[in-house]
N, C-alpha and C positions, 0 to 999 in steps of 0.2 A: 504494500500500500504506500502511496506517495507521501512524502513528508511535507506537512504544511509549512509555508514560509510566511513572513510578514513584511509589509512595506507600509509607508506612510501615505495616506490620501487626505489632502487638506488638513494635515496635522494629526489625523486619527490613524492609529495602528490598525491595519486590515490584515486578516488571515486569508491566505489564498493557496490553491493547489499549484504546483510548479507548471502544469500544462495549461493554466488559464491565461486569458488575456486580461489586461487591466479592466476592460469593460465588463467581462464576465465576473471578475472578482468584485468589482464595485457593485454590480447588480446583486450578487449573492449577499453582500454586506448591507444592502438597502441604500446605496448611494447612487443617485441618478446622474449619469453622464449623458447629455443630449446627443442624439444620433438620428440619422435618417436612412443611410444605406444599410446599416447593420440590423439584423433580425435574428432572433433566437432560432436555432436549428439550421441556419444557413451559414455557409463558409463566409468569413469576413473578406471584404474587398478594399476597405479604406478609401472609397472613391469620393464621398461627400465631404469629409474632413470636419464635419460638425462636431465629432467626438474628440477633436484635438485637445490634448492635455499637455502640460509641461512635465517631462520626466527628467529629473535632475537639471531642470532649467531649459531643456530642449523640447521643442514641439514634436509630438508623436501622435499618431492615430490610436486611440485607446482600443479600438476594435481589432487591431492587428498586432499591437505591441504586447509581447509576453510580459508577465510579471517577473520580477527578479528580487532576491532578498535585499532588503534595505533601501530600495529605491524611494525617492521622494517625488510624489505625484501631486501636481496642482490641478484642480478641476474647476472649482467655483471661485474664479477670480474676476475682477472687473475687466482685465485685459482679454482673457479668454472669452468671456461672454460678449464682449464687443466684437471680437473676431467672428464668433458664431452668429451674432446678429447680422453682421455684414454678409456672411455667406447665405443666410436665409433670405435676406433682402435681395441679393443678386439672383437667387433662384426664383423669387417671386416676379421680378421684372423681366427675367429672361424668357419666361413662358407667358401663357395667358391663363391666369388664375382668378376667375370671377367667383369668389367664394360664396357670395349671396345666392348665386344661381346654380351652384354645383351640387350634384347629388351626393358627393362625398363630404360636404360641409358637416362639421361636427365629428367626423371620423378621419379627416385628413390630417396626417402627421405634420405636413409642412405648415398648414394653417395653425395647428396646435403649437408648433414651435414659435411661430410668429406671435401668438398670444403670450407664450411664456416669456419671450424677450421684449414684450411691450411694443411690438411693431404695429403702428396704426396706418402709416403710409410710408412706403419705401423712399429713401432719399435719392435713389438712383433712377434715371429715366427709363420708362418702360420701352421695350423693344417691339412689342406687338407683332410677333412672328406669325406667319401663315403656314401652318403645318397640316399634313394630311390627317383627316379623320377617317377611321375605318369602322363602318357600321355593318359590314357584310356578314358577320357571324350572327347566327340566330339568337345567341344567348349572351354574347359579350361585346361591349362597345370599347373601342380604342381611340382615345383622343391624344394625339402626340403633342398637342399644345400644352397639356398638363403634365407631360412626362419630365422628370428631373434627372433622368439617366442614372438612377441609383443602381440599376442592375439587379434589383431584388427579384423581378419576374424571371430574368434569365436563370439565376441560380436556383430559384424555387422550381422552375420547369425542369431543369436538369437533375437537381439533387433530390427533389421531393416527389415530382410527378413522373420522373423517368422518361421525359420527353425531350424537348429541345426546341420549343416553339419560337423563342425570341433570340434576337441578337442585336448588336449595335453596329451601325454602319456610318461611314463618313468621319470627318475630323473637325475639331473646333466647334464653331457655331453651327456647322452643317451636320453635326452628329445626330443621328436619329435612331429610334427604336424600330427594328425591322422584324418581320416574321418569316418563317421558312416555307412560304408559298407565294407564288406569283399573283394569285387572285385574292390576297389578303387573308384576314383571320378565318374567313369561311373555308379556305383551302387547307387549314391546319387541323390537327387533331386536338386542339384546345377544347376543354370542357369548362363550363361555368363553375363547376365544383373544384377545379384544379387549384392547388395552392398558389400557383403563379398569379392567379387573378386576385386572391385575397392578400397576397404579399405586397401588392402595389400600395405605397404609402399615400398617394394622391388620387385624383380622379381620372388618371390616365387609362386605367383598366377598370371597367365597371360591369357587373352583371346586369343584364336588362330586366325590366319589369319589376324591380324591387326598390327603385328610387323613392326616398322619403317614406319607406315603410315604418321607420322610426321617426316620429315627429321631431322637427327642429325644436331644440330646447331640452330634449330628452336623450340626445346622442352622447356618446362617450365623452368627448372633449367639451361638450356643453356643460357637463356636470362636474368634471374634474380636470385639473391641469395635466398635461402629458408628463409622464414620469411619476405620477402619484402612486401608481401600483407598485413601483420599485421602492420608492421612499417609505411606503407602508411596511415593507419588510423590516426596516431598521427600527421603526417605532413599535 
């Protein structure tokens, strides 16, 4: 059995297993580190960088950085939260996120992070891109305007559904979510019950005919701040 190690997280000694990442150890200890691309049961990718922490003074992605004995990790600092706020704001203006009209409102993790960081209006100019919308699938809707390229659907499709429906194509501002069929989602073997659909943190992938089944005001992030379930572990 592995020997537990300890490290400091915001001045508090945390016990962890040697094979854990900083994010996993923090979750187990009831300390919330903001994240977007990371999701339990999926391999880490470190793509969004919202989980960036300082490890012995150096920025690291908490979802990919392994724990080590005696390291000093800073998470909840003014500087780090300012960086995270900037990243969330850039994601909001880079796509088209009309939260008031989106079926994912109240369940959207990007929206919930904006609430957590007190973002009411991004300071960056909106880009208003025009990206392809794919409604060809009988049960799932794909809106690339809401995609933040987190890769969770890719990893969930491959690692949990045993498929491989999604991929990323292009570079820079032209990078887009793609599917493995020329005629769009309808030509894939994606099912509405696949974990790839529920893994999407925004409204980019939505099952059809279930919008607003939970009334606005009663949705998950209408009732509690994102990360509240992790922080509850510590209390």
